[in-house]
C-alpha positions as CSV (number, residue, x, y, z in Angstrom):
1,M,11.4,59.1,24.1
2,I,11.5,55.4,22.9
3,H,14.7,53.7,24.0
4,P,16.5,52.2,20.9
5,F,17.6,49.2,22.9
6,K,14.0,48.4,23.9
7,T,12.9,48.8,20.3
8,L,15.6,46.4,19.2
9,I,14.4,43.9,21.8
10,S,10.8,44.3,20.7
11,H,11.7,43.8,17.0
12,T,13.9,40.8,17.8
13,K,11.0,39.2,19.8
14,F,8.6,39.8,16.9
15,Y,11.2,38.3,14.4
16,I,11.6,35.2,16.6
17,F,7.9,34.9,17.0
18,S,7.3,35.3,13.2
19,L,10.1,32.8,12.4
20,T,8.7,30.3,14.9
21,F,5.2,30.6,13.5
22,T,6.6,30.2,9.9
23,L,8.5,27.0,10.9
24,L,5.5,25.6,12.7
25,F,3.3,26.4,9.7
26,V,5.7,24.8,7.2
27,T,6.2,21.7,9.4
28,A,2.4,21.3,9.6
29,L,2.1,21.8,5.9
30,H,4.7,19.1,5.3
31,A,3.0,16.8,7.7
32,D,-0.2,16.8,5.6
33,E,1.7,16.7,2.3
34,A,1.5,13.6,0.1
35,K,4.8,11.7,0.3
36,Y,6.5,9.6,-2.4
37,R,8.8,6.5,-2.3
38,T,11.7,5.6,-4.5
39,F,14.3,2.8,-4.4
40,S,18.1,2.9,-4.5
41,Q,20.1,0.2,-6.2
42,D,21.8,-0.7,-3.0
43,D,18.4,-1.2,-1.2
44,L,17.1,-3.4,-4.0
45,A,20.2,-5.6,-3.7
46,Q,19.5,-6.2,0.0
47,K,18.7,-9.6,1.4
48,K,15.0,-9.3,2.1
49,A,13.9,-8.9,5.7
50,K,11.2,-11.0,7.4
51,S,8.8,-8.2,6.8
52,G,5.6,-8.2,9.0
53,K,7.0,-10.7,11.5
54,L,6.0,-9.8,15.1
55,T,9.0,-9.1,17.4
56,G,7.3,-7.7,20.5
57,S,5.1,-4.8,21.5
58,N,5.0,-1.3,23.0
59,V,2.9,-1.1,26.1
60,C,2.1,1.5,28.8
61,F,1.0,1.0,32.4
62,K,-0.6,3.5,34.7
63,F,0.5,3.2,38.4
64,Y,-1.6,5.1,41.0
65,N,-0.3,6.0,44.4
66,T,-3.1,4.7,46.6
67,T,-1.0,5.1,49.8
68,D,-1.2,8.0,52.3
69,S,2.5,8.8,51.7
70,V,4.5,10.8,49.3
71,N,6.7,8.1,47.7
72,N,9.8,8.5,45.6
73,D,10.4,5.0,44.2
74,L,8.4,2.3,42.3
75,H,9.2,-1.4,42.0
76,A,7.4,-3.6,39.4
77,K,7.8,-7.1,38.1
78,F,6.3,-8.0,34.7
79,N,5.3,-11.2,33.0
80,T,7.5,-10.4,30.0
81,H,11.1,-9.4,29.4
82,I,11.7,-5.6,29.1
83,V,13.6,-4.6,25.9
84,A,13.7,-0.9,26.6
85,V,12.1,1.9,28.7
86,L,10.4,4.2,26.3
87,D,9.0,6.6,28.9
88,A,9.9,6.5,32.6
89,G,7.0,8.8,33.5
90,G,9.3,11.5,34.9
91,F,11.5,9.3,37.0
92,P,15.1,10.3,36.4
93,S,16.3,6.8,37.3
94,A,15.1,3.6,35.6
95,T,16.9,0.2,36.1
96,I,16.0,-3.1,34.6
97,N,16.9,-6.1,36.9
98,D,16.3,-9.8,37.5
99,K,16.8,-11.1,34.0
100,G,15.0,-8.3,32.4
101,K,11.6,-8.6,34.1
102,V,11.9,-6.2,37.0
103,L,11.9,-2.4,36.7
104,D,13.0,-0.1,39.5
105,L,12.2,3.6,39.1
106,G,13.4,6.3,41.5
107,G,14.2,9.9,42.1
108,M,10.8,11.6,41.8
109,N,8.1,12.4,44.5
110,V,4.7,11.0,43.8
111,A,1.9,12.4,46.0
112,P,-1.0,10.4,47.3
113,G,-3.7,10.1,44.6
114,D,-1.3,10.9,41.8
115,S,-0.3,8.5,39.1
116,V,2.6,7.9,36.7
117,T,2.4,6.3,33.2
118,I,5.3,4.1,32.2
119,C,5.8,2.9,28.6
120,L,8.0,-0.1,27.7
121,R,9.0,-2.1,24.8
122,V,8.6,-5.8,25.7
123,E,9.2,-9.2,24.2
124,K,5.6,-10.3,24.5
125,K,3.9,-10.2,21.1
126,D,0.2,-10.1,22.2
127,S,-1.8,-7.8,24.5
128,S,-1.4,-9.9,27.7
129,S,1.5,-7.9,29.2
130,K,1.0,-7.0,32.8
131,A,2.8,-6.1,36.0
132,N,2.5,-9.3,38.1
133,N,3.2,-7.4,41.3
134,W,4.3,-3.9,42.2
135,W,4.7,-1.5,45.1
136,W,5.7,1.9,46.1
137,T,8.8,2.6,48.3
138,K,10.1,5.6,50.1
139,D,13.8,5.9,51.0
140,N,14.1,2.2,50.0
141,I,11.4,1.1,52.4
142,Q,8.2,-0.5,51.0
143,V,5.0,1.6,51.6
144,G,1.6,0.0,51.6
145,E,0.6,-3.4,50.2
146,K,1.9,-5.2,47.2
147,N,-0.4,-4.8,44.2
148,K,-1.0,-7.5,41.6
149,D,-2.0,-8.0,38.0
150,L,-1.9,-4.5,36.6
151,K,-2.9,-4.7,32.9
152,A,-1.4,-2.5,30.2
153,I,-3.5,0.5,29.2
154,N,-2.5,0.3,25.6
155,Y,-0.8,-2.2,23.2
156,E,1.1,-1.6,20.0
157,P,2.5,-4.6,18.1
158,I,6.0,-4.2,16.7
159,H,6.7,-5.7,13.3
160,I,9.9,-6.1,11.3
161,E,9.8,-3.4,8.6
162,P,10.2,-4.2,4.9
163,N,13.4,-3.3,3.1
164,G,14.4,-2.9,-0.6
165,G,14.7,-6.7,-1.0
166,N,11.1,-7.1,0.1
167,A,10.1,-4.4,-2.4
168,L,11.9,-6.0,-5.3
169,E,10.4,-9.4,-4.6
170,Y,6.9,-8.1,-4.0
171,I,6.8,-6.1,-7.2
172,Y,8.0,-9.0,-9.4
173,K,5.8,-11.6,-7.7
174,K,2.6,-9.7,-7.0
175,I,2.5,-6.8,-9.5
176,V,4.7,-7.6,-12.6
177,T,3.3,-10.5,-14.6
178,R,5.1,-13.0,-16.8
179,P,6.0,-13.2,-19.6
180,N,5.9,-9.4,-20.0
181,G,8.1,-8.5,-17.0
182,V,9.9,-5.2,-16.9
183,V,11.5,-4.2,-20.2
184,V,14.5,-1.8,-20.2
185,G,15.4,-0.5,-23.6
186,I,13.2,-0.6,-26.7
187,P,12.2,-4.0,-28.1
188,Q,13.2,-4.5,-31.7
189,P,12.3,-6.8,-34.6
190,K,13.8,-10.2,-34.7
191,D,16.4,-9.3,-37.3
192,S,17.6,-6.2,-35.5
193,A,21.2,-5.7,-34.4
194,R,20.1,-3.7,-31.3
195,G,19.5,-5.0,-27.8
196,W,17.1,-4.7,-24.9
197,I,16.5,-6.4,-21.6
198,R,13.5,-8.2,-20.1
199,Y,13.4,-8.8,-16.3
200,M,10.8,-11.4,-15.4
201,K,11.5,-12.4,-11.8
202,A,12.9,-11.1,-8.6
203,D,16.6,-11.4,-8.2
204,R,18.7,-9.0,-6.1
205,K,21.7,-9.8,-8.3
206,Y,20.3,-7.3,-10.8
207,F,21.8,-4.6,-8.5
208,P,23.8,-2.6,-7.9
209,H,25.4,-1.4,-11.2
210,T,28.6,0.6,-10.9
211,G,29.9,0.6,-14.5
212,E,30.1,3.6,-16.9
213,P,26.7,4.8,-18.1
214,R,26.5,3.9,-21.7
215,C,24.3,2.2,-24.3
216,F,23.7,-1.6,-24.6
217,D,27.0,-2.2,-26.3
218,L,28.5,-5.5,-25.1
219,I,27.5,-8.6,-23.1
220,V,30.1,-10.3,-20.9
221,N,30.2,-14.1,-21.1
222,G,30.9,-16.4,-18.2
223,N,34.5,-16.9,-19.3
224,G,35.1,-13.1,-19.4
225,S,34.9,-12.7,-23.2
226,T,32.5,-10.2,-24.7
227,K,30.0,-10.3,-27.5
228,P,27.8,-7.6,-29.1
229,F,24.6,-6.8,-27.2
230,V,21.9,-7.7,-29.8
231,K,18.4,-8.9,-29.4
232,Q,16.7,-9.6,-26.1
233,L,18.6,-10.4,-22.9
234,K,16.6,-12.1,-20.1
235,N,17.2,-11.5,-16.4
236,P,20.9,-10.6,-16.7
237,H,22.9,-10.2,-13.5
238,V,25.1,-7.2,-13.1
239,K,28.1,-9.1,-14.4
240,K,26.5,-9.6,-17.8
241,H,26.3,-5.8,-18.5
242,D,27.5,-3.5,-15.7
243,N,26.0,-0.1,-16.6
244,H,25.0,2.4,-13.9
245,L,22.4,4.0,-16.1
246,L,20.8,0.6,-16.6
247,G,20.6,0.0,-12.8
248,E,19.2,3.5,-12.1
249,L,16.6,3.2,-14.9
250,H,15.5,-0.2,-13.7
251,A,15.1,1.1,-10.1
252,L,13.1,4.1,-11.4
253,K,10.7,1.9,-13.4
254,L,10.1,-0.2,-10.3
255,A,9.2,3.0,-8.4
256,C,6.7,3.9,-11.1
257,I,5.2,0.4,-11.1
258,A,5.0,0.5,-7.3
259,N,3.1,3.8,-7.1
260,D,0.9,3.0,-10.0
261,S,-0.3,-0.2,-8.3
262,G,-0.7,1.3,-4.8
263,F,2.2,-0.6,-3.4
264,T,3.8,2.7,-2.3
265,E,2.4,6.0,-1.1
266,P,0.9,8.4,-1.8
267,L,-2.5,6.7,-2.1
268,D,-4.4,10.0,-2.0
269,T,-6.5,10.2,-5.1
270,N,-5.7,13.9,-5.3
271,A,-2.0,13.3,-5.5
272,A,-0.2,13.0,-8.8
273,L,1.1,9.6,-9.8
274,F,4.9,9.4,-9.3
275,C,5.5,8.8,-13.0
276,T,3.7,11.9,-14.0
277,L,5.8,14.3,-11.9
278,V,7.7,16.8,-14.0
279,Y,11.5,17.4,-13.8
280,N,12.8,20.9,-14.0
281,D,16.2,21.9,-12.6
282,T,16.3,25.7,-12.8
283,V,19.9,25.7,-11.7
284,N,21.0,23.6,-14.7
285,S,19.2,24.9,-17.8
286,G,21.1,22.4,-20.0
287,D,19.8,19.3,-18.2
288,P,18.2,17.0,-20.9
289,C,15.5,16.0,-18.4
290,N,14.2,19.5,-17.9
291,G,10.5,19.9,-18.8
292,K,9.9,16.2,-19.1
293,S,7.7,14.0,-16.9
294,I,9.4,11.0,-15.3
295,A,7.6,8.8,-17.8
296,D,9.1,10.8,-20.6
297,I,12.6,10.6,-19.0
298,I,12.2,6.8,-18.8
299,Y,11.3,6.6,-22.6
300,L,14.3,8.8,-23.4
301,A,16.7,6.6,-21.4
302,D,15.2,3.5,-22.9
303,S,15.8,4.9,-26.4
304,A,19.4,5.9,-25.5
305,L,20.2,2.4,-24.2
306,T,19.0,0.7,-27.4
307,Y,19.9,3.2,-30.1
308,C,23.6,3.6,-29.5
309,I,24.5,5.6,-32.6
310,N,22.0,8.4,-31.8
311,F,23.5,9.5,-28.5
312,D,26.9,10.6,-27.2
313,S,28.7,9.9,-23.9
314,A,27.7,13.2,-22.5
315,T,24.0,12.4,-22.9
316,Y,24.4,9.1,-21.1
317,A,26.2,10.8,-18.2
318,A,23.5,13.5,-18.0
319,L,20.6,11.0,-18.1
320,D,22.3,8.9,-15.5
321,N,22.7,12.0,-13.3
322,C,19.1,13.1,-13.4
323,I,17.6,9.6,-13.0
324,S,19.9,9.0,-10.0
325,R,18.7,12.3,-8.5
326,I,15.1,11.3,-8.9
327,N,15.8,7.9,-7.3
328,A,17.5,9.6,-4.3
329,A,14.8,12.3,-3.9
330,F,12.3,10.1,-2.2
331,D,14.6,7.5,-0.7
332,G,14.7,7.0,3.1
333,P,13.9,4.5,5.9
334,Y,11.4,1.8,4.9
335,V,8.2,1.9,6.9
336,A,5.1,-0.2,6.2
337,A,2.0,2.0,6.2
338,S,0.1,-1.3,6.1
339,F,1.2,-5.0,6.3
340,S,-2.2,-6.3,5.0
341,P,-2.1,-5.4,2.2
342,L,1.6,-4.5,2.2
343,V,2.0,-0.8,1.5
344,I,5.3,1.1,1.9
345,A,5.0,4.6,3.3
346,G,6.2,7.6,1.4
347,A,9.5,9.2,2.5
348,H,9.5,12.8,1.3
349,G,7.0,15.3,-0.2
350,L,7.4,17.4,-3.3
351,S,8.1,20.6,-1.3
352,E,11.4,19.0,-0.2
353,V,12.5,18.4,-3.8
354,Y,13.0,21.6,-5.8
355,F,13.5,20.0,-9.2
356,L,10.3,17.9,-9.3
357,H,6.8,19.3,-9.6
358,A,3.2,18.1,-9.9
359,P,1.9,18.1,-13.5
360,P,-0.4,21.0,-14.4
361,G,-4.1,20.2,-14.4
362,N,-3.6,17.1,-12.3
363,T,-6.8,14.9,-12.2
364,P,-7.8,12.5,-9.5
365,V,-6.3,9.0,-9.7
366,I,-8.0,5.7,-9.0
367,R,-5.4,3.1,-7.9
368,P,-6.2,-0.6,-8.0
369,Q,-7.1,-2.4,-4.9
370,R,-4.6,-5.0,-3.6
371,H,-5.0,-7.7,-1.0
372,A,-1.6,-9.4,-0.8
373,D,0.1,-9.5,2.6
374,A,3.8,-9.0,3.3
375,N,4.4,-12.7,3.6
376,D,2.3,-13.9,0.6
377,V,5.4,-13.7,-1.7
378,L,7.2,-16.6,-0.1
379,P,7.1,-19.9,-2.1
380,E,5.1,-22.7,-0.3
381,Q,7.3,-25.6,-1.4
382,F,10.6,-26.5,-2.9
383,E,10.6,-26.5,-6.7
384,L,13.3,-27.1,-9.4
385,R,12.1,-25.5,-12.7
386,Q,13.0,-26.4,-16.3
387,N,16.0,-24.5,-17.5
388,Y,15.4,-21.8,-20.2
389,P,16.1,-21.6,-23.0
390,N,16.1,-25.4,-23.7
391,P,17.7,-26.5,-26.0
392,F,20.4,-23.8,-25.4
393,N,23.7,-22.6,-26.8
394,P,25.9,-21.9,-25.0
395,S,24.3,-20.6,-21.8
396,T,21.0,-21.2,-20.0
397,T,19.3,-20.2,-16.7
398,I,18.3,-22.7,-14.0
399,E,15.6,-21.5,-11.5
400,F,14.4,-23.0,-8.3
401,N,12.2,-22.0,-5.3
402,L,13.2,-22.3,-1.6
403,P,10.4,-21.9,1.0
404,E,13.1,-21.6,3.7
405,E,16.8,-20.7,3.9
406,A,18.9,-23.7,2.8
407,R,22.4,-24.9,1.9
408,V,22.2,-25.7,-1.8
409,T,24.3,-27.8,-4.1
410,L,23.6,-27.6,-7.9
411,T,25.6,-30.0,-10.1
412,I,25.7,-30.7,-13.8
413,Y,26.2,-34.3,-15.1
414,N,26.7,-35.8,-18.6
415,M,24.9,-38.9,-20.0
416,L,27.6,-41.1,-18.4
417,G,26.7,-39.8,-14.9
418,Q,30.0,-37.9,-14.7
419,Q,30.1,-34.5,-13.0
420,V,31.0,-31.8,-15.5
421,A,30.3,-28.7,-13.5
422,Y,29.5,-27.4,-10.0
423,L,27.2,-24.3,-10.1
424,L,26.6,-24.2,-6.3
425,D,28.5,-26.1,-3.7
426,N,26.7,-26.2,-0.3
427,Q,26.0,-22.5,-0.7
428,E,23.7,-20.9,1.9
429,L,20.8,-19.2,0.1
430,E,17.9,-17.2,1.4
431,D,14.3,-18.3,0.9
432,G,12.5,-17.2,-2.2
433,E,13.0,-17.6,-6.0
434,Q,16.6,-18.2,-7.0
435,S,18.4,-18.5,-10.4
436,V,21.8,-19.6,-11.6
437,E,23.4,-19.1,-15.0
438,F,25.1,-22.1,-16.6
439,D,27.7,-21.4,-19.4
440,A,28.5,-24.6,-21.4
441,S,30.9,-23.0,-23.8
442,N,33.6,-25.6,-23.0
443,L,31.3,-28.6,-23.3
444,P,30.2,-30.6,-26.4
445,S,26.7,-30.8,-27.7
446,G,24.5,-33.4,-26.0
447,I,22.1,-34.2,-23.2
448,Y,22.9,-33.1,-19.7
449,F,21.3,-33.4,-16.3
450,Y,21.2,-30.8,-13.5
451,R,20.6,-31.9,-9.9
452,I,19.8,-29.9,-6.9
453,T,20.2,-30.9,-3.2
454,A,19.0,-28.7,-0.4
455,L,20.0,-29.0,3.3
456,R,18.3,-27.2,6.2
457,T,20.7,-24.6,7.5
458,E,20.1,-25.3,11.2
459,D,20.9,-29.1,11.3
460,S,22.1,-29.9,7.7
461,R,19.2,-32.3,7.3
462,P,18.3,-33.0,3.6
463,V,15.0,-31.4,2.7
464,Y,14.9,-31.5,-1.1
465,N,16.5,-33.4,-4.0
466,A,15.5,-33.2,-7.7
467,M,16.9,-33.7,-11.2
468,K,16.0,-32.4,-14.7
469,K,17.3,-32.9,-18.2
470,M,18.5,-30.2,-20.6
471,I,19.9,-30.2,-24.2
472,L,23.0,-28.4,-25.4
473,I,23.1,-27.8,-29.2
474,K,26.0,-26.1,-30.8
């Protein structure tokens, strides 16, 4: 007779084994799966990191017990500061002493002829890390001779990872070309009363948008008044037209551009391009994005933003929702798959996102080769550019480049040399391309001058001074 309790135990063991096998299989499947990368508005608004900069290294050392004694402690002094103990080699106790260069390990017996491998994160950035001297101890008493100059058995450089700010700058400076830029909305004839946007440079003030999702209805002037959104608007900051759908669509377009160009994974030629993925939410059959590729969704949203009278508020909300979901689907920590050229690793695979699918009959993709490194986007010198438009009425944009962080003052003067406006007053700015909007609604027509002064942030030493002329015509 078969005991029912034993049968239950047997079935339970089989179930646990089957479940474990399934989880391992799924994990292995996901590990080999092509992963995609998207950008959130908050990430794109970040101050860029010093991507690719070396900050230290991970190193491992193999210590052999060459004494005739079973030892239980190890003392080692290194030629670099220890940031963290990554693997104590089985020792339950690990203490960093003497200004971060000495490591004491204890609490584990190590027999003669055996070895332990210790892995550390250290400040030294090259492969020259070593244990200057080290010895074994037993019950706090040194055993054997002091050993010297033990080299690391491996070396892994540690770099600062990129972030959303790096992604924004890289896309606009290395992939998107002027004067085309990135268009949001549908460009119209010159005499049209409809609006669209053209982004032509990197500026984190494009994000994040929090306003109600809607069409391109109004533009907010510098004095708080509004005017109809007609014709092309160049490089508007959020305050010009705060619209969550605009911000999400802009972020989605950047994700498509990034993957098309090979700036983000997947790079596998058998993986579908991000923009060709198909949206289908089986839980919500009324979703207007269902059955459409991401490229089709982008075109629909562009049309909705420009052609206001053809869409209702519910459609704008629904489009905003599905585009936001796509942007969130492949978001996650930023990790560089390569720093030269700069490639950002994918965050999630399609199997993790139930509402996105590869297109049917996917064909192999050839992505362009890129050679730009992480730090290639930084300007090499200070530069004050000519404002645009010029002549202008009543507002214009002033751009300048900073090769390093600086405190910047930007002042407007009239023909008599009188100061008529302060656009920046000793404001600390990060390195890179910068832009400032100047609204001259309260000034008369005439010739004006704009002057920039930049001071080094560390010692307030002047490093750049320049002036240019502009014309206001009302």
